[in-house]
N, C-alpha and C positions, 0 to 999 in steps of 0.2 A: 502174967506168962507163964508161969510154971508147966499150963498144959503141952506148951508148945517145946517141951524139954519130954515130954512120955512117947517110948519109943517108937506103939503105937500109932500117934497121930502123927509124929512125924511119916510113917509111912504110910499114911492115909492124906494126909495133905503133899505128898511129893508124889503118888500114885495119881491124885487130881491135876495137880499141876503138871505135868510130865505129860500124861496119858486126856490132858484136856488142850494141851500147843504142839501135841501132833495132828488133833481133833484140826488144830484152827490152820497150823499151816498145810496140812495137807489138804484141808477144802479150800486154800489160798489159789494152793499148786493146782489142783483141779478145777476150779472155777476160771483161774486166769487162764492157765496153758490150754485146755481142754475144750472148757464150755464154752466159754464166751466165743470163743473161736468155731464154735460147731453152731450157735446160737444165729451167728451173722450169717454162718453158710445158708443155713437151711430160712433164713430172713423168716415168711411171715409165722410157718410151725413154730420155729423159735420164739418169736415174740410169745406165743400162747402158751408153749411150756413155759417162758419166763415168770408170767403171769403169773401159773399156778405154783411155781418150784420156786420162784421167789420168795413170797411172804413166808414158806415152810422154812427156806433156807435160814433168811434172816431171825425167825424165833431161836432155831435150834444154832445157830452163833452165837444169838446173845445168852443165851444159856449157858452154852462152852466158853464162849471168851470169861465171861462173869466168875464163872468159876474159877478158870487158871489164874484170872489175874487175882481175887481171893488166897488163893491156894500159896499163889506166890509172894505175895504180901505178910501172909501170915506167916510164911517161910523166912522171907527177908527179915521178917521183928521181930526173930529169935535173935536174931545178932545184937541188939539194940540193949541187951541187960548187959553186954559189957564197955556199952557208949560208940559212939557212934565214929571214931576214928579208924577203926577198918574200913571203911568205903574209903580211903582217899591216903590209909598207908599200905594197907595190901593190895596187891596185884589181884589177890581173886577178889576183895572186897570189888574193887574197881571194877573188874570182870560183871561180878554178880551186877552190882548199881546201871551199868551201861545198857545191860540184856534187859535189865528191870525197866528204864527209861523207854527203852525202844516199845519193850511191850508195851506199855503204858501210854503210849502214845500211838501206837496201833488202836486200843482196843477204843481209845479217846475219839478217835479218826472215825471209828466203824462206827460206833454210837451216835457222835453229835453229827457227821457229817456227811456218811456214804449211805445209810438209811434214808437220809431226806433224798439225794441225788438221786436213789432210786427210786423211790416214791413220785420225783418226777419224770425219772426218764417214761414208768407206766404210765403215770397220767396222763404224758401226753403224748405215747403210745396208742391210749384207750382213744385218746382225742383224733388221732389221725384216723385209728380204725376208721372210727364213724363219721368221718368226710374223705370216705373214698372216692377220688385220691384227695391223697394228703394236700395240703399246702404246701409251697414251697417253702414260707417261714415257716413251717410246722418242719418239713426233712431238716432246715438248715440250722433252725432251737434243737433238732434232733441230734444234726451228725455234731455239734458242741457238747451239748452235755454228755452224750457217749464218750466222745475225745477227754473229755475230764474226766470221766468217770475211770477211763483205762488209764489215765494218769495218775489218779489215786489208788488205786491197787496196786497198781505198778510199786510207788512211793510204798505204801503197803505193806508191799510183798517184801523190800529191802530193809525195811524196820522191821520185822519177822524172820527175815536170816542175821540180821545182827543180835537179834536177842535169842537164838540159837545156837549161832555159833558161839558168841561170850557164855549163853550159861552151861553151855556143852566144855568147855574148855576150862570156867573160874575154879575148878577143882581143884585144876593140876596146877596151877600160877605160882 
């Protein structure tokens, strides 16, 4: 792990991790607080927009989140040369660990669950559009899926806030 002691490698990893985190959190804020309410307000036009935007956004976020997690893991790994004790014996180690866990949980949640849930919403939306007007059971299922999706988005946002705050203050503890 000697390469992780190289000054330029550390700068590159920090830029990738912090820049990725900014994009990740900024996208979450944009999506949760601006985009979703707007899509809901414009109804059919919003559905058409999301059919086009969603897959592109998902691909971008897959790259951004993966780069952020990998860069963060490499930054975190450089401390292991001196042992694992720093994680629970220092306030900084504990803060970085809490932030890392929150970020990893958010990543897994997004990778393993959100994409599949969004695909189900998209498929149901397409089916509803094909059976115009939609059947009452489709409407009920869509409402349930969208409610679940919003709850997961909110939980994911809380995880991102925890990751950001703990990592931002960890160096100063």
